[in-house]
DSSP file (Angstrom, degrees, kcal/mol; ACC not computed):
  #  RESIDUE AA STRUCTURE BP1 BP2  ACC     N-H-->O    O-->H-N    N-H-->O    O-->H-N    TCO  KAPPA ALPHA  PHI   PSI    X-CA   Y-CA   Z-CA
    1    1 A M              0   0    0      0, 0.0     5,-0.0     0, 0.0     0, 0.0   0.000 360.0 360.0 360.0 130.2   51.1  -34.2   30.4
    2    2 A S     >  -     0   0    0      1,-0.1     4,-1.8     4,-0.0     5,-0.1  -0.156 360.0-114.0 -66.4 163.5   53.5  -32.0   32.3
    3    3 A E  H  > S+     0   0    0      1,-0.2     4,-2.2     2,-0.2     5,-0.2   0.912 117.6  52.7 -66.2 -39.2   52.5  -30.2   35.5
    4    4 A A  H  > S+     0   0    0      1,-0.2     4,-2.6     2,-0.2     5,-0.3   0.919 109.5  48.2 -60.4 -42.7   52.8  -26.8   33.7
    5    5 A Q  H  > S+     0   0    0      1,-0.2     4,-2.3     2,-0.2    -1,-0.2   0.844 109.7  52.8 -64.7 -36.0   50.5  -27.9   30.9
    6    6 A A  H  < S+     0   0    0     -4,-1.8    -1,-0.2     2,-0.2    -2,-0.2   0.892 113.7  43.9 -66.1 -38.4   48.0  -29.2   33.4
    7    7 A R  H  < S+     0   0    0     -4,-2.2    -2,-0.2     1,-0.1    -1,-0.2   0.935 127.6  26.1 -69.7 -49.0   48.0  -25.8   35.2
    8    8 A T  H  < S-     0   0    0     -4,-2.6    -3,-0.2    -5,-0.2    -2,-0.2   0.680 106.9-121.1 -93.5 -18.6   47.8  -23.6   32.2
    9    9 A G     <  -     0   0    0     -4,-2.3     2,-0.2    -5,-0.3    -3,-0.1   0.370  30.0 -85.8  86.2 131.5   46.2  -25.8   29.7
   10   10 A D    >>  -     0   0    0      1,-0.1     3,-1.5    -5,-0.1     4,-0.6  -0.558  30.9-130.6 -74.1 137.9   47.8  -26.8   26.4
   11   11 A A  G >4 S+     0   0    0      1,-0.3     3,-0.8    -2,-0.2    -1,-0.1   0.779 107.3  59.4 -53.3 -33.5   47.2  -24.3   23.7
   12   12 A A  G 34 S+     0   0    0      1,-0.2    -1,-0.3     3,-0.0    -2,-0.0   0.735  98.3  61.4 -70.0 -24.2   46.1  -27.1   21.3
   13   13 A D  G <4 S+     0   0    0     -3,-1.5    -1,-0.2     2,-0.1    -2,-0.2   0.641  82.7  92.6 -76.8 -17.2   43.3  -27.9   23.8
   14   14 A V  S << S-     0   0    0     -3,-0.8     2,-0.1    -4,-0.6    -5,-0.0  -0.658  79.1-127.6 -84.2 125.3   41.7  -24.6   23.5
   15   15 A P        -     0   0    0      0, 0.0    -2,-0.1     0, 0.0    -1,-0.1  -0.412  24.6-111.1 -71.2 146.7   38.9  -24.5   20.9
   16   16 A A        -     0   0    0      1,-0.1     2,-0.0    -2,-0.1     0, 0.0  -0.553  37.6-107.2 -74.3 141.5   39.1  -21.8   18.2
   17   17 A P        -     0   0    0      0, 0.0    -1,-0.1     0, 0.0     2,-0.1  -0.328  37.7-108.3 -65.3 148.5   36.4  -19.2   18.6
   18   18 A D     >  -     0   0    0      1,-0.1     4,-2.1    -3,-0.1     5,-0.2  -0.333  27.4-107.8 -76.1 164.8   33.6  -19.4   15.9
   19   19 A A  H  > S+     0   0    0      1,-0.2     4,-2.8     2,-0.2     5,-0.2   0.880 118.3  55.4 -65.2 -37.8   33.3  -16.7   13.2
   20   20 A D  H  > S+     0   0    0      2,-0.2     4,-2.6     1,-0.2    -1,-0.2   0.938 108.0  47.9 -60.4 -44.6   30.1  -15.2   14.8
   21   21 A L  H  > S+     0   0    0      2,-0.2     4,-2.8     1,-0.2    -1,-0.2   0.924 112.9  48.7 -62.2 -44.0   31.9  -14.7   18.2
   22   22 A L  H  X S+     0   0    0     -4,-2.1     4,-2.6     1,-0.2    -2,-0.2   0.914 110.3  50.8 -66.1 -39.4   34.8  -13.1   16.4
   23   23 A E  H  X S+     0   0    0     -4,-2.8     4,-2.6     2,-0.2    -1,-0.2   0.923 111.2  49.1 -66.0 -43.4   32.5  -10.8   14.4
   24   24 A R  H  X S+     0   0    0     -4,-2.6     4,-3.2    -5,-0.2     5,-0.2   0.933 111.2  49.5 -58.0 -45.8   30.7   -9.8   17.7
   25   25 A I  H  X S+     0   0    0     -4,-2.8     4,-2.3     1,-0.2    -2,-0.2   0.945 111.1  48.9 -63.7 -43.5   34.0   -9.1   19.4
   26   26 A R  H  X S+     0   0    0     -4,-2.6     4,-2.8     2,-0.2    -1,-0.2   0.922 113.8  47.5 -59.0 -44.3   35.2   -6.9   16.3
   27   27 A R  H  X S+     0   0    0     -4,-2.6     4,-2.9     1,-0.2     5,-0.2   0.929 112.3  48.3 -65.8 -43.3   31.9   -5.0   16.4
   28   28 A H  H  X S+     0   0    0     -4,-3.2     4,-2.4     1,-0.2    -1,-0.2   0.910 113.1  48.0 -60.0 -38.9   32.1   -4.4   20.1
   29   29 A R  H  X S+     0   0    0     -4,-2.3     4,-2.4    -5,-0.2    -2,-0.2   0.911 112.3  48.4 -69.6 -41.1   35.6   -3.3   19.8
   30   30 A R  H  X S+     0   0    0     -4,-2.8     4,-2.3     2,-0.2    -1,-0.2   0.915 112.7  48.5 -68.3 -40.7   34.9   -0.9   16.9
   31   31 A H  H  X S+     0   0    0     -4,-2.9     4,-2.4     1,-0.2    -2,-0.2   0.900 112.0  50.0 -65.5 -36.6   31.8    0.6   18.8
   32   32 A T  H  X S+     0   0    0     -4,-2.4     4,-2.4    -5,-0.2    -2,-0.2   0.922 112.0  46.9 -63.0 -43.6   33.9    1.0   21.9
   33   33 A L  H  X S+     0   0    0     -4,-2.4     4,-2.1     2,-0.2    -2,-0.2   0.849 111.7  50.8 -69.6 -34.6   36.7    2.8   20.0
   34   34 A E  H  X S+     0   0    0     -4,-2.3     4,-2.1     2,-0.2    -2,-0.2   0.941 111.9  48.3 -68.8 -43.6   34.2    5.1   18.2
   35   35 A L  H  X S+     0   0    0     -4,-2.4     4,-2.7     1,-0.2     5,-0.2   0.935 112.7  47.8 -56.8 -51.4   32.6    6.0   21.6
   36   36 A L  H  X S+     0   0    0     -4,-2.4     4,-2.8     1,-0.2    -1,-0.2   0.913 111.9  49.6 -59.5 -44.4   36.1    6.7   23.1
   37   37 A T  H  X S+     0   0    0     -4,-2.1     4,-2.0     2,-0.2    -1,-0.2   0.881 111.3  49.3 -70.8 -35.5   37.0    8.8   20.0
   38   38 A V  H  X S+     0   0    0     -4,-2.1     4,-2.4     2,-0.2    -2,-0.2   0.933 113.0  47.2 -61.1 -48.5   33.8   10.9   20.2
   39   39 A C  H  X S+     0   0    0     -4,-2.7     4,-1.6     2,-0.2    -2,-0.2   0.899 112.0  49.9 -58.0 -44.3   34.3   11.5   23.9
   40   40 A A  H  X S+     0   0    0     -4,-2.8     4,-0.6    -5,-0.2    -1,-0.2   0.903 113.3  46.1 -62.9 -41.7   37.9   12.5   23.4
   41   41 A V  H >< S+     0   0    0     -4,-2.0     3,-0.5     1,-0.2    -1,-0.2   0.859 112.6  49.9 -69.1 -38.0   37.0   14.9   20.7
   42   42 A G  H 3X S+     0   0    0     -4,-2.4     4,-1.1     1,-0.2    -1,-0.2   0.768 104.1  60.6 -72.0 -25.2   34.1   16.4   22.7
   43   43 A L  H 3X S+     0   0    0     -4,-1.6     4,-2.3    -5,-0.2    -1,-0.2   0.688  91.4  69.9 -73.7 -19.5   36.4   16.8   25.8
   44   44 A V  H <X S+     0   0    0     -4,-0.6     4,-2.4    -3,-0.5     5,-0.2   0.974 102.7  38.4 -69.5 -54.2   38.7   19.2   23.8
   45   45 A P  H  > S+     0   0    0      0, 0.0     4,-2.9     0, 0.0     5,-0.2   0.922 115.4  55.4 -64.6 -38.2   36.3   22.2   23.6
   46   46 A W  H  X S+     0   0    0     -4,-1.1     4,-2.3     1,-0.2    -2,-0.2   0.939 109.5  46.9 -58.5 -47.9   35.0   21.5   27.1
   47   47 A T  H  X S+     0   0    0     -4,-2.3     4,-2.4     2,-0.2    -1,-0.2   0.908 112.4  49.1 -60.9 -44.1   38.7   21.7   28.5
   48   48 A V  H  X S+     0   0    0     -4,-2.4     4,-1.9     1,-0.2    -1,-0.2   0.921 110.3  51.3 -61.6 -45.0   39.4   24.9   26.5
   49   49 A L  H  X S+     0   0    0     -4,-2.9     4,-2.1     2,-0.2     5,-0.2   0.910 111.3  46.7 -57.8 -45.9   36.2   26.4   27.9
   50   50 A L  H  X S+     0   0    0     -4,-2.3     4,-2.7     1,-0.2    -2,-0.2   0.926 109.9  54.7 -62.6 -45.3   37.1   25.5   31.5
   51   51 A A  H  < S+     0   0    0     -4,-2.4    -1,-0.2     1,-0.2    -2,-0.2   0.839 114.6  41.4 -60.1 -35.5   40.7   26.9   30.9
   52   52 A L  H  < S+     0   0    0     -4,-1.9    -1,-0.2    -3,-0.1    -2,-0.2   0.802 125.5  29.4 -81.1 -34.4   39.1   30.2   29.7
   53   53 A T  H  < S+     0   0    0     -4,-2.1    -2,-0.2    -5,-0.2    -3,-0.2   0.679  87.5 100.8-110.7 -18.9   36.3   30.6   32.3
   54   54 A L  S  < S-     0   0    0     -4,-2.7     2,-0.2    -5,-0.2    -4,-0.0  -0.397  74.0-116.5 -67.9 142.9   37.2   29.0   35.6
   55   55 A P        -     0   0    0      0, 0.0    -1,-0.1     0, 0.0    -2,-0.1  -0.484  12.5-131.0 -76.0 150.1   38.4   31.3   38.3
   56   56 A S  S    S+     0   0    0     -2,-0.2     2,-0.3     1,-0.1    -2,-0.1   0.687  95.2  38.2 -77.8 -13.2   42.1   30.8   39.4
   57   57 A E        +     0   0    0      2,-0.0     2,-0.3     0, 0.0    -1,-0.1  -0.974  66.9 176.0-131.6 149.6   40.8   30.9   43.1
   58   58 A Y        -     0   0    0     -2,-0.3     2,-0.6     2,-0.0     0, 0.0  -0.970  29.8-125.6-154.4 136.8   37.7   29.5   44.6
   59   59 A Q        -     0   0    0     -2,-0.3     2,-0.4     2,-0.0    -2,-0.0  -0.772  27.9-154.8 -82.1 113.8   36.3   29.3   48.2
   60   60 A V        -     0   0    0     -2,-0.6     3,-0.3     1,-0.1    -2,-0.0  -0.776  12.5-170.3 -97.3 137.7   35.5   25.7   49.1
   61   61 A H  S    S+     0   0    0     -2,-0.4     3,-0.1     1,-0.2    -1,-0.1   0.666  84.7  37.2-100.0 -19.5   32.9   25.0   51.7
   62   62 A Q  S  > S+     0   0    0      1,-0.1     4,-2.2     2,-0.1    -1,-0.2  -0.225  70.6 138.5-123.5  44.4   33.3   21.3   52.2
   63   63 A W  H  > S+     0   0    0     -3,-0.3     4,-2.2     1,-0.2     5,-0.3   0.886  74.5  47.9 -61.6 -42.2   37.1   20.9   51.8
   64   64 A R  H  > S+     0   0    0      1,-0.2     4,-3.0     2,-0.2     5,-0.4   0.923 112.0  49.2 -66.7 -42.0   37.5   18.5   54.7
   65   65 A V  H  > S+     0   0    0      1,-0.2     4,-2.0     2,-0.2    -1,-0.2   0.905 111.9  50.8 -62.5 -40.8   34.6   16.2   53.5
   66   66 A A  H  X S+     0   0    0     -4,-2.2     4,-1.8     2,-0.2    -2,-0.2   0.971 117.9  36.2 -63.0 -57.4   36.1   16.2   49.9
   67   67 A W  H  X S+     0   0    0     -4,-2.2     4,-2.1     2,-0.2    -2,-0.2   0.854 118.5  47.6 -71.1 -37.6   39.7   15.2   51.1
   68   68 A V  H  X S+     0   0    0     -4,-3.0     4,-2.0    -5,-0.3    -1,-0.2   0.912 112.3  51.4 -69.1 -40.6   38.8   12.9   53.8
   69   69 A G  H  X S+     0   0    0     -4,-2.0     4,-1.6    -5,-0.4    -2,-0.2   0.845 110.1  49.4 -60.7 -36.3   36.2   11.2   51.6
   70   70 A F  H  X S+     0   0    0     -4,-1.8     4,-2.5     2,-0.2    -1,-0.2   0.894 110.6  49.3 -70.4 -41.4   38.9   10.7   48.9
   71   71 A D  H  X S+     0   0    0     -4,-2.1     4,-2.2     1,-0.2    -2,-0.2   0.831 109.3  52.8 -69.9 -29.5   41.4    9.2   51.3
   72   72 A V  H  X S+     0   0    0     -4,-2.0     4,-2.2     2,-0.2    -1,-0.2   0.899 108.8  50.4 -70.0 -37.2   38.6    6.9   52.6
   73   73 A L  H  X S+     0   0    0     -4,-1.6     4,-2.6     1,-0.2    -2,-0.2   0.911 110.6  49.4 -65.3 -42.3   38.1    5.8   49.0
   74   74 A L  H  X S+     0   0    0     -4,-2.5     4,-2.4     2,-0.2    -2,-0.2   0.892 109.7  51.1 -57.0 -42.3   41.8    5.3   48.7
   75   75 A L  H  X S+     0   0    0     -4,-2.2     4,-2.6     2,-0.2    -2,-0.2   0.903 111.2  48.1 -63.3 -43.8   41.8    3.2   51.9
   76   76 A I  H  X S+     0   0    0     -4,-2.2     4,-2.9     2,-0.2     5,-0.2   0.916 111.5  49.6 -63.2 -45.2   38.9    1.0   50.5
   77   77 A A  H  X S+     0   0    0     -4,-2.6     4,-2.1     2,-0.2    -2,-0.2   0.884 113.2  47.4 -61.4 -41.0   40.7    0.5   47.2
   78   78 A M  H  X S+     0   0    0     -4,-2.4     4,-2.9     2,-0.2     5,-0.2   0.957 114.0  46.5 -62.6 -51.7   44.0   -0.5   49.0
   79   79 A A  H  X S+     0   0    0     -4,-2.6     4,-3.2     1,-0.2     5,-0.2   0.917 113.2  48.6 -57.2 -47.4   42.2   -2.8   51.3
   80   80 A A  H  X S+     0   0    0     -4,-2.9     4,-2.8     1,-0.2     5,-0.3   0.908 112.0  50.1 -65.0 -40.4   40.1   -4.4   48.4
   81   81 A T  H  X S+     0   0    0     -4,-2.1     4,-1.9    -5,-0.2    -1,-0.2   0.913 112.8  46.2 -66.3 -40.2   43.3   -4.9   46.4
   82   82 A A  H  X S+     0   0    0     -4,-2.9     4,-2.4     2,-0.2    -2,-0.2   0.948 115.3  45.9 -65.2 -45.9   45.1   -6.5   49.3
   83   83 A V  H  X S+     0   0    0     -4,-3.2     4,-2.2    -5,-0.2    -2,-0.2   0.929 114.9  45.8 -68.1 -42.4   42.3   -8.8   50.2
   84   84 A L  H  <>S+     0   0    0     -4,-2.8     5,-2.5    -5,-0.2     4,-0.4   0.867 112.7  52.3 -64.7 -33.4   41.7   -9.9   46.5
   85   85 A G  H ><5S+     0   0    0     -4,-1.9     3,-0.6    -5,-0.3    -2,-0.2   0.895 108.9  49.4 -69.1 -40.8   45.4  -10.4   46.0
   86   86 A R  H 3<5S+     0   0    0     -4,-2.4    -2,-0.2     1,-0.2    -1,-0.2   0.883 113.0  47.0 -65.6 -36.5   45.5  -12.6   49.1
   87   87 A L  T 3<5S-     0   0    0     -4,-2.2    -1,-0.2    -5,-0.2    -2,-0.2   0.575 108.5-128.0 -79.5  -5.0   42.5  -14.6   47.8
   88   88 A R  T < 5 +     0   0    0     -3,-0.6     2,-0.3    -4,-0.4    -3,-0.2   0.881  49.7 166.0  56.0  40.1   44.2  -14.8   44.4
   89   89 A H    > < -     0   0    0     -5,-2.5     3,-1.8    -6,-0.1    -1,-0.2  -0.686  44.8-132.8 -89.7 137.2   41.0  -13.5   42.8
   90   90 A R  T >  S+     0   0    0     -2,-0.3     3,-1.9     1,-0.3     4,-0.5   0.756 101.2  75.0 -57.5 -24.9   41.1  -12.2   39.2
   91   91 A A  T 3> S+     0   0    0      1,-0.3     4,-2.4     2,-0.2    -1,-0.3   0.674  72.7  84.3 -69.4 -13.6   39.2   -9.1   40.3
   92   92 A V  H <> S+     0   0    0     -3,-1.8     4,-3.4    -8,-0.3    -1,-0.3   0.838  82.1  64.5 -53.0 -33.4   42.5   -7.9   41.8
   93   93 A I  H <> S+     0   0    0     -3,-1.9     4,-2.4     2,-0.2    -1,-0.2   0.951 106.3  38.8 -50.6 -56.9   43.3   -6.6   38.3
   94   94 A V  H  > S+     0   0    0     -4,-0.5     4,-2.2    -3,-0.2    -2,-0.2   0.916 116.8  50.2 -67.2 -44.4   40.5   -4.2   38.3
   95   95 A S  H  X S+     0   0    0     -4,-2.4     4,-2.6     2,-0.2    -2,-0.2   0.918 111.1  49.4 -57.2 -48.0   41.0   -3.2   41.9
   96   96 A A  H  X S+     0   0    0     -4,-3.4     4,-2.7     1,-0.2    -2,-0.2   0.933 113.2  46.6 -65.0 -44.7   44.8   -2.6   41.4
   97   97 A I  H  X S+     0   0    0     -4,-2.4     4,-2.3    -5,-0.2    -1,-0.2   0.899 111.8  50.3 -61.8 -40.3   44.2   -0.5   38.3
   98   98 A G  H  X S+     0   0    0     -4,-2.2     4,-2.5     2,-0.2    -1,-0.2   0.907 112.2  48.2 -60.4 -44.7   41.5    1.5   40.1
   99   99 A L  H  X S+     0   0    0     -4,-2.6     4,-2.4     2,-0.2    -2,-0.2   0.875 109.3  53.2 -63.2 -40.9   43.9    2.0   43.0
  100  100 A A  H  X S+     0   0    0     -4,-2.7     4,-2.3     2,-0.2    -2,-0.2   0.915 109.2  47.6 -61.9 -45.1   46.6    3.1   40.6
  101  101 A V  H  X S+     0   0    0     -4,-2.3     4,-2.9     2,-0.2     5,-0.2   0.941 111.4  52.4 -62.1 -48.5   44.3    5.7   39.0
  102  102 A L  H  X S+     0   0    0     -4,-2.5     4,-2.4     1,-0.2    -2,-0.2   0.884 108.5  50.4 -54.5 -42.4   43.3    7.0   42.5
  103  103 A L  H  X S+     0   0    0     -4,-2.4     4,-2.6     2,-0.2    -1,-0.2   0.936 111.5  47.5 -64.4 -46.3   47.0    7.4   43.5
  104  104 A I  H  X S+     0   0    0     -4,-2.3     4,-2.7     1,-0.2    -2,-0.2   0.934 113.5  47.9 -65.5 -41.7   47.8    9.4   40.3
  105  105 A C  H  X S+     0   0    0     -4,-2.9     4,-2.6     2,-0.2     5,-0.3   0.920 111.1  50.8 -59.3 -42.0   44.8   11.6   40.9
  106  106 A D  H  X S+     0   0    0     -4,-2.4     4,-2.6    -5,-0.2     5,-0.2   0.918 112.2  48.2 -60.0 -46.4   45.7   12.1   44.6
  107  107 A A  H  X S+     0   0    0     -4,-2.6     4,-2.6     2,-0.2     5,-0.3   0.950 112.0  49.3 -56.7 -52.7   49.3   13.1   43.5
  108  108 A W  H  X S+     0   0    0     -4,-2.7     4,-2.9     1,-0.2     5,-0.2   0.926 116.5  39.8 -58.3 -50.8   48.0   15.5   40.9
  109  109 A F  H  X S+     0   0    0     -4,-2.6     4,-2.4     1,-0.2     5,-0.2   0.865 112.4  54.6 -71.7 -34.9   45.6   17.3   43.1
  110  110 A D  H  X S+     0   0    0     -4,-2.6     4,-0.6    -5,-0.3    -1,-0.2   0.957 117.5  36.6 -57.8 -46.6   47.8   17.3   46.1
  111  111 A V  H >< S+     0   0    0     -4,-2.6     3,-0.8    -5,-0.2     4,-0.4   0.958 119.3  46.7 -74.5 -47.6   50.7   19.0   44.2
  112  112 A S  H >< S+     0   0    0     -4,-2.9     3,-0.9    -5,-0.3    -3,-0.2   0.889 114.2  48.3 -68.0 -35.4   48.5   21.3   41.9
  113  113 A L  H 3< S+     0   0    0     -4,-2.4    -1,-0.3    -5,-0.2    -2,-0.2   0.646 109.8  53.7 -78.6 -11.5   46.3   22.5   44.9
  114  114 A A  T X< S+     0   0    0     -3,-0.8     3,-1.7    -4,-0.6     6,-0.5   0.412  78.0 124.6-102.0   5.2   49.5   23.2   47.0
  115  115 A F  T <  S+     0   0    0     -3,-0.9     3,-0.1    -4,-0.4     4,-0.1  -0.371  75.4  24.5 -59.4 137.2   51.1   25.5   44.4
  116  116 A G  T 3  S+     0   0    0      1,-0.3    -1,-0.3    -2,-0.1     2,-0.2   0.500 110.1  94.8  86.2   3.9   52.0   28.9   45.8
  117  117 A T  S X  S-     0   0    0     -3,-1.7     3,-1.0     1,-0.1    -1,-0.3  -0.764  85.7-116.0-117.1 166.6   52.1   27.4   49.4
  118  118 A S  T >  S+     0   0    0     -2,-0.2     3,-1.0     1,-0.2     4,-0.5   0.751 110.3  68.8 -71.6 -20.7   54.8   26.1   51.6
  119  119 A G  T 3> S+     0   0    0      1,-0.2     4,-2.2     2,-0.1    -1,-0.2   0.515  73.0  88.0 -75.3  -3.8   53.1   22.6   51.5
  120  120 A V  H <> S+     0   0    0     -3,-1.0     4,-2.1    -6,-0.5    -1,-0.2   0.769  83.8  54.5 -66.5 -23.6   53.9   22.1   47.8
  121  121 A W  H <> S+     0   0    0     -3,-1.0     4,-2.9     2,-0.2    -1,-0.2   0.912 111.2  44.3 -74.5 -43.9   57.4   20.5   48.7
  122  122 A L  H  > S+     0   0    0     -4,-0.5     4,-2.7     2,-0.2     5,-0.2   0.934 114.7  49.2 -65.0 -41.8   55.8   17.9   50.9
  123  123 A S  H  X S+     0   0    0     -4,-2.2     4,-2.1     1,-0.2   -12,-0.2   0.929 113.7  47.0 -64.2 -42.9   53.0   17.3   48.4
  124  124 A A  H  X S+     0   0    0     -4,-2.1     4,-2.6     2,-0.2     5,-0.2   0.916 112.0  49.3 -60.7 -44.8   55.7   16.9   45.6
  125  125 A A  H  X S+     0   0    0     -4,-2.9     4,-2.8     1,-0.2     5,-0.3   0.927 111.2  49.3 -63.9 -46.9   57.9   14.6   47.7
  126  126 A L  H  X>S+     0   0    0     -4,-2.7     5,-2.4     1,-0.2     4,-1.5   0.869 114.4  46.4 -59.4 -38.7   54.9   12.4   48.6
  127  127 A A  I  <>S+     0   0    0     -4,-2.1     5,-1.8     3,-0.2    -2,-0.2   0.887 118.2  39.8 -72.7 -39.3   53.9   12.2   44.9
  128  128 A V  I  <5S+     0   0    0     -4,-2.6    -2,-0.2    -5,-0.2    -3,-0.2   0.837 127.1  32.9 -85.1 -27.6   57.3   11.5   43.5
  129  129 A F  I  <5S+     0   0    0     -4,-2.8    -3,-0.2    -5,-0.2    -2,-0.2   0.543 135.5   8.7-104.8  -7.6   58.5    9.1   46.3
  130  130 A A  I  X5S+     0   0    0     -4,-1.5     4,-1.9    -5,-0.3    -3,-0.2   0.593 122.3  42.5-131.7 -64.0   55.2    7.3   47.3
  131  131 A E  I  ><S+     0   0    0     -5,-2.4     4,-2.5     2,-0.2    -4,-0.2   0.947 117.4  39.9 -62.7 -57.7   52.1    7.8   45.2
  132  132 A L  H  ><S+     0   0    0     -5,-1.8     4,-2.8    -6,-0.2     5,-0.3   0.921 115.5  50.8 -64.2 -46.6   53.4    7.7   41.7
  133  133 A P  H  > S+     0   0    0      0, 0.0     4,-2.5     0, 0.0    -1,-0.2   0.894 111.7  48.1 -59.8 -37.8   55.9    4.8   42.3
  134  134 A L  H  X S+     0   0    0     -4,-1.9     4,-2.8     2,-0.2    -2,-0.2   0.911 112.0  49.2 -67.6 -42.3   53.2    2.7   43.9
  135  135 A A  H  X S+     0   0    0     -4,-2.5     4,-2.1    -5,-0.2    -1,-0.2   0.918 113.3  46.7 -64.4 -39.7   50.8    3.4   41.0
  136  136 A C  H  X S+     0   0    0     -4,-2.8     4,-2.8     2,-0.2     5,-0.3   0.928 110.8  53.1 -67.2 -43.4   53.5    2.5   38.5
  137  137 A Y  H  X S+     0   0    0     -4,-2.5     4,-2.4    -5,-0.3    -2,-0.2   0.944 110.3  47.7 -56.0 -47.1   54.3   -0.6   40.4
  138  138 A L  H  X S+     0   0    0     -4,-2.8     4,-2.5     1,-0.2    -1,-0.2   0.909 110.8  50.7 -63.8 -37.1   50.6   -1.7   40.4
  139  139 A I  H  X S+     0   0    0     -4,-2.1     4,-2.2    -5,-0.2    -2,-0.2   0.939 112.2  46.3 -63.9 -44.5   50.2   -1.0   36.7
  140  140 A F  H  X S+     0   0    0     -4,-2.8     4,-1.4     2,-0.2    -1,-0.2   0.854 112.2  51.4 -68.8 -33.6   53.3   -3.1   35.8
  141  141 A R  H  X S+     0   0    0     -4,-2.4     4,-1.5    -5,-0.3    -1,-0.2   0.939 111.3  47.7 -67.3 -43.5   52.2   -5.9   38.1
  142  142 A V  H  X S+     0   0    0     -4,-2.5     4,-2.2     1,-0.2    -2,-0.2   0.906 109.2  53.0 -58.7 -44.1   48.8   -5.9   36.5
  143  143 A M  H  < S+     0   0    0     -4,-2.2    -1,-0.2     1,-0.2    -2,-0.2   0.851 109.9  49.6 -64.3 -31.2   50.3   -5.9   33.0
  144  144 A G  H  < S+     0   0    0     -4,-1.4    -1,-0.2     1,-0.2    -2,-0.2   0.780 110.3  51.3 -76.5 -28.4   52.4   -9.0   34.1
  145  145 A M  H  < S+     0   0    0     -4,-1.5     2,-0.4    -5,-0.1    -2,-0.2   0.819  91.3  86.4 -80.8 -30.0   49.3  -10.8   35.4
  146  146 A M  S  < S-     0   0    0     -4,-2.2    -4,-0.0    -5,-0.1     0, 0.0  -0.552  73.0-142.1 -76.1 128.9   47.3  -10.3   32.3
  147  147 A S        -     0   0    0     -2,-0.4     2,-0.3     1,-0.1    -2,-0.1  -0.760  25.2-113.2 -91.3 130.6   47.8  -13.1   29.7
  148  148 A P        -     0   0    0      0, 0.0     2,-0.2     0, 0.0    -1,-0.1  -0.475  29.9-138.9 -63.8 124.2   47.8  -11.8   26.1
  149  149 A A        -     0   0    0     -2,-0.3     2,-0.9     1,-0.0    -3,-0.0  -0.604  17.1-116.9 -81.3 151.0   44.8  -13.2   24.4
  150  150 A R        -     0   0    0     -2,-0.2    -1,-0.0     3,-0.0     3,-0.0  -0.805  38.4-178.0 -93.8 108.1   45.3  -14.4   20.8
  151  151 A W        -     0   0    0     -2,-0.9     2,-0.1     1,-0.1  -129,-0.0  -0.810  33.4-101.9-102.1 146.0   43.1  -12.1   18.7
  152  152 A P        -     0   0    0      0, 0.0    -1,-0.1     0, 0.0     0, 0.0  -0.375  37.3-121.5 -67.4 142.7   42.9  -12.6   15.0
  153  153 A S     >  -     0   0    0      1,-0.1     4,-2.9    -2,-0.1     5,-0.2  -0.171  29.4 -99.9 -72.6 175.5   44.9  -10.3   12.9
  154  154 A R  H  > S+     0   0    0      1,-0.2     4,-1.9     2,-0.2     5,-0.1   0.911 125.3  51.9 -61.8 -41.4   43.3   -8.0   10.3
  155  155 A A  H  > S+     0   0    0      1,-0.2     4,-0.6     2,-0.2    -1,-0.2   0.899 112.8  43.4 -64.9 -39.3   44.4  -10.4    7.6
  156  156 A E  H >> S+     0   0    0      1,-0.2     3,-1.0     2,-0.2     4,-0.6   0.913 111.7  54.3 -73.4 -36.6   42.9  -13.4    9.4
  157  157 A G  H >< S+     0   0    0     -4,-2.9     3,-0.7     1,-0.2    -2,-0.2   0.806 103.0  57.0 -65.9 -29.1   39.6  -11.4   10.2
  158  158 A S  H 3< S+     0   0    0     -4,-1.9    -1,-0.2     1,-0.2    -2,-0.2   0.720  97.0  63.8 -78.9 -13.8   39.0  -10.5    6.5
  159  159 A K  H <<        0   0    0     -3,-1.0    -1,-0.2    -4,-0.6    -2,-0.2   0.751 360.0 360.0 -75.5 -22.9   39.1  -14.2    5.6
  160  160 A T    <<        0   0    0     -3,-0.7    -1,-0.2    -4,-0.6    -2,-0.2   0.471 360.0 360.0 -87.5 360.0   35.9  -14.9    7.7
């Protein structure tokens, strides 16, 4: 056996999943997709309601707590991703995706909340040259780390 086969395992050595397992996977997938569809449909009227009723300005009482807390969350996510990456732990995938989402949210709120102020240009520059590129880099790295699982096609699934 070659060294590469020993590290990754030969595809022929992997047992095929049984029919019950495949059916459970299909059922869980279907239920998850149904839940996400209902949530997406329910979010449409809520978003329209917010767009029509929220004030364009609002006095915030704990601004510093909100932003410092969010940056602490970013710091924890970055540190966790770095540590898990150094340890070569699979959980780095979840951590890196979480960090990417936080970076995208940070860019969005920094820019959108700075509209109409002189700080919008710095916020936009940080979003375009730092936060969004790092988020994209993390997403592409995670995509490269995930090995595609072989799921049965619809045609194969209907045979069982």
